[in-house]
C-alpha positions in Angstrom: 144.5 81.0 80.7 140.8 81.3 81.8 139.6 83.9 84.2 139.0 81.2 86.8 142.6 79.9 86.4 143.9 83.5 86.8 141.9 84.0 90.0 143.1 80.6 91.3 146.7 81.5 90.5 146.5 84.8 92.2 144.9 83.1 95.3 147.7 80.6 95.4 150.3 83.4 95.4 149.0 84.9 98.6 150.7 84.2 101.9 148.9 86.0 104.7 151.9 86.3 107.0 155.6 85.5 106.7 157.6 85.4 110.0 161.3 86.2 110.0 163.7 86.5 113.0 167.0 87.9 111.6 169.3 87.4 114.5 173.0 88.2 115.1 173.9 84.5 114.9 171.1 82.9 113.0 168.2 83.9 110.9 165.0 81.9 111.4 161.9 81.9 109.3 158.8 79.8 108.7 158.8 78.5 105.1 155.8 78.0 102.8 155.3 74.5 104.2 155.1 75.8 107.8 158.5 74.5 108.8 161.1 76.5 110.8 164.2 77.1 108.7 167.4 78.3 110.4 170.5 79.6 108.6 173.7 81.4 109.8 173.3 85.2 109.6 176.3 85.5 107.3 176.2 87.0 103.8 178.9 86.5 101.1 178.8 88.4 97.8 180.2 86.7 94.7 182.0 88.2 91.8 181.3 85.9 88.9 184.1 87.5 86.8 186.6 85.4 88.8 184.5 83.2 91.2 182.3 80.2 90.6 178.6 80.8 91.1 177.5 79.7 94.6 175.3 76.6 94.9 172.5 76.3 97.4 172.4 73.5 99.9 170.6 72.5 103.1 172.2 75.4 105.0 172.7 77.9 102.2 170.2 80.0 100.3 171.4 81.9 97.2 169.8 85.2 96.2 170.3 87.3 93.0 168.9 90.8 93.1 170.0 94.4 92.3 172.9 93.1 90.1 174.2 91.1 93.0 174.5 87.4 93.7 175.1 86.4 97.3 174.8 83.4 99.6 173.3 83.4 103.1 174.1 80.6 105.5 176.8 77.9 105.9 178.6 78.6 102.6 178.9 82.3 103.4 180.2 81.4 106.8 182.8 79.0 105.4 184.0 81.7 103.0 184.3 84.3 105.7 181.4 86.5 104.6 179.9 89.4 106.5 178.5 88.3 109.8 175.5 90.1 111.4 177.0 90.0 114.8 180.0 91.9 113.5 178.3 94.3 110.9 175.0 94.7 112.7 171.8 92.9 111.8 169.8 96.0 111.1 172.2 97.1 108.4 172.0 93.6 106.9 168.3 93.1 107.4 167.2 93.2 103.7 169.9 90.6 102.8 168.9 88.3 105.7 165.1 88.6 105.0 165.1 87.8 101.3 165.9 84.1 101.8 162.5 83.9 103.6 160.6 85.4 100.7 159.6 82.0 99.3 156.4 81.5 97.3 153.9 78.7 97.8 154.8 75.4 96.0 154.1 75.5 92.3 154.2 79.3 91.9 156.8 81.9 91.1 154.9 84.9 92.5 154.2 85.8 96.1 152.0 88.4 97.7 152.7 88.8 101.4 149.9 90.6 103.2 152.0 91.1 106.4 155.7 90.4 106.7 156.5 90.1 110.4 160.1 90.9 111.4 161.5 90.4 114.9 163.5 93.3 116.3 164.9 93.9 119.8 162.9 97.1 120.4 159.9 98.3 118.4 160.6 101.9 119.6 163.9 102.0 117.8 163.4 104.2 114.7 166.4 102.6 112.9 164.7 99.2 113.3 161.3 100.5 112.1 162.8 102.1 109.1 164.7 98.9 108.1 161.5 96.9 108.4 159.4 99.4 106.4 162.0 99.6 103.6 161.0 96.0 102.7 157.6 97.0 101.6 156.9 97.1 97.8 157.4 94.8 94.9 160.7 93.0 94.3 162.1 90.9 91.4 164.9 88.5 92.3 166.1 84.9 92.1 166.0 82.5 95.0 168.1 79.4 94.5 168.1 80.0 90.8 164.3 80.5 90.4 163.1 83.8 89.1 160.5 85.3 91.5 158.4 88.4 92.1 157.4 89.2 95.6 155.0 92.0 96.7 155.1 92.9 100.4 151.9 94.8 101.2 152.9 95.5 104.8 156.0 94.9 106.9 155.5 95.0 110.7 158.2 95.0 113.5 157.5 92.6 116.3 159.4 92.8 119.5 161.4 89.6 120.1 160.7 89.3 123.8 157.0 90.1 123.3 156.7 87.2 120.8 158.3 84.9 123.3 156.0 86.1 126.1 152.9 85.5 123.9 154.1 82.0 123.2 154.7 81.4 126.9 151.2 82.5 127.9 149.6 80.6 125.0 151.4 77.3 125.9 151.2 77.4 129.7 154.8 78.2 130.4 153.9 80.6 133.2 152.4 79.3 136.4 150.7 82.5 137.4 149.1 84.3 134.6 147.5 86.9 137.0 151.0 88.1 138.0 153.6 90.2 136.3 155.7 87.9 134.2 158.8 88.5 132.1 161.3 87.4 129.4 165.0 87.7 129.1 166.1 87.1 125.5 169.7 86.1 125.2 170.8 87.7 122.0 174.2 88.0 120.2 174.8 91.7 120.1 172.7 92.5 123.2 170.2 90.6 125.4 167.0 92.2 126.5 164.7 92.0 129.5 161.0 92.8 129.5 158.2 92.6 132.1 154.5 92.4 131.2 151.4 93.2 133.2 148.8 90.4 133.6 146.9 91.6 130.6 150.0 91.4 128.4 150.9 95.1 128.4 154.6 95.7 128.3 155.9 97.6 131.4 158.2 100.0 129.5 159.8 101.3 132.7 161.1 97.8 133.2 162.7 97.4 129.8 166.4 96.6 130.2 169.3 96.1 127.9 171.8 93.4 128.9 175.1 92.1 127.6 174.8 89.6 124.7 177.0 86.6 123.9 179.3 89.0 121.9 180.3 90.4 125.3 181.0 86.9 126.6 183.1 86.2 123.4 185.1 89.3 123.8 185.9 88.5 127.4 187.1 85.1 126.5 189.1 86.6 123.6 190.9 89.0 125.9 191.8 86.2 128.3 193.1 84.0 125.6 195.2 86.8 124.2 196.8 87.2 127.6 197.3 83.5 128.1 198.5 82.5 124.7 199.5 85.6 122.9 197.0 84.7 120.1 194.2 86.9 118.9 191.3 84.5 118.2 188.3 85.3 116.0 185.1 86.0 118.0 183.1 83.9 115.6 185.2 80.8 116.3 184.7 81.3 120.0 181.0 81.6 119.7 181.0 78.5 117.5 183.0 76.6 120.1 180.5 77.7 122.8 177.5 76.5 120.7 179.1 73.1 119.9 180.3 72.7 123.5 183.8 71.8 122.3 185.1 75.1 123.8 187.8 75.2 121.2 188.4 77.5 118.2 187.8 75.1 115.3 188.8 71.5 114.7 192.5 72.2 115.4 192.3 75.4 117.3 192.9 76.6 120.8 190.9 75.3 123.8 189.3 78.0 125.9 187.5 75.8 128.4 189.3 77.3 131.4 188.6 80.9 130.2 184.9 80.0 129.5 184.1 78.8 133.0 185.2 82.0 134.6 183.9 84.3 131.9 180.5 82.8 131.7 180.2 83.2 135.5 181.0 86.9 135.3 178.7 87.4 132.3 175.7 85.8 134.1 176.5 87.7 137.3 176.4 91.0 135.3 173.0 90.1 133.8 171.6 88.9 137.1 172.8 92.1 138.9 171.4 94.4 136.3 168.0 92.6 136.3 167.8 92.6 140.1 168.7 96.3 140.3 166.2 97.5 137.7 163.4 95.1 138.5 163.6 95.5 142.3 160.4 97.5 142.4 158.4 94.7 140.7 159.7 91.7 142.6 156.8 91.5 145.1 154.4 91.0 142.1 156.7 89.0 139.9 155.6 85.5 138.8 158.2 84.0 136.5 160.7 85.1 133.9 161.4 82.9 130.8 164.9 82.7 129.6 164.9 82.4 125.8 167.2 82.7 122.8 170.0 80.5 121.5 172.3 81.2 124.5 169.6 80.7 127.2 171.0 77.2 128.0 174.1 78.9 129.4 172.0 80.5 132.1 171.6 77.4 134.3 173.3 79.4 137.2 170.5 82.0 137.0 167.8 79.3 136.9 169.3 77.5 140.0 169.9 80.7 142.1 166.3 81.8 141.6 164.7 78.4 142.3 163.5 78.5 138.7 161.5 81.7 139.0 163.8 82.6 136.2 163.7 79.5 134.0 165.1 78.3 130.7 162.2 77.8 128.3 161.9 74.5 126.4 163.5 74.8 122.9 164.5 78.4 123.8 166.0 79.1 120.3 162.6 78.7 118.6 160.3 80.5 121.1 160.4 83.9 119.3 159.6 82.6 115.8 156.8 80.4 117.1 155.4 83.3 119.1 155.4 85.5 116.0 153.2 82.9 114.2 150.5 82.9 116.8 
């Protein structure tokens, strides 16, 4: 290999930024081709002494590292692996991020100048430590291909702030000279943030709100009382996402419980936001509702005459904002 070929190979290995949003329900990242990839935030380890090796597919990525082989995504979910909404996405961050460490086409090495990781709160030391732990050089296999990744820097990006930046950049706020905000509907928790006209977060207005897990537990409790059956939270959240409002193909319908529980859940979010943001209402422009569960918040949108409004394609706002 000539010196020029070596230089070219090293240049091809560089990705300036890689954006990853490891959520409680789904992990999203932007791949080497610039496309958004979304996989279920579920991890399943395999013991090859008695199990078949997992095969990657459109919704599953297989990783081998540190003497482990595990699948992230649909296969892991089907085989009842560890779910981030149950085990905690911070504790599973490294497992969820490795599927995103993909080299440019035609290479088997990757140098990431800045790995951007979405977290609920950049002031959380546990989140910052989990992000920083990704820095360094790693040898692993991704979908059977041996790779070496060097992460020069790993940076925590606040989920709501990334969504706010996308909203400002793409004209989703009518009044950019006003205080504007974001409510990010997450799985474990939801978060609310307000921003000054210059984009500075107003930290006194940071609020933590109940996520979809709380909605799922409320439905679970009512189903238990009505049917005597204890239903898995994951199957309830899947039923909400698919709009079947049933636990699996042949499961229990929870449509009646959903209607009342979602009303209470949204009332709780609305009451908390109103109470803690009351001092800012006179200067408040609009609040974007983002995240995978934002479409459930139509009642909030209607009751505020769309001053609190569901963003277009709310699931992807954060990952798109990180890439700006």
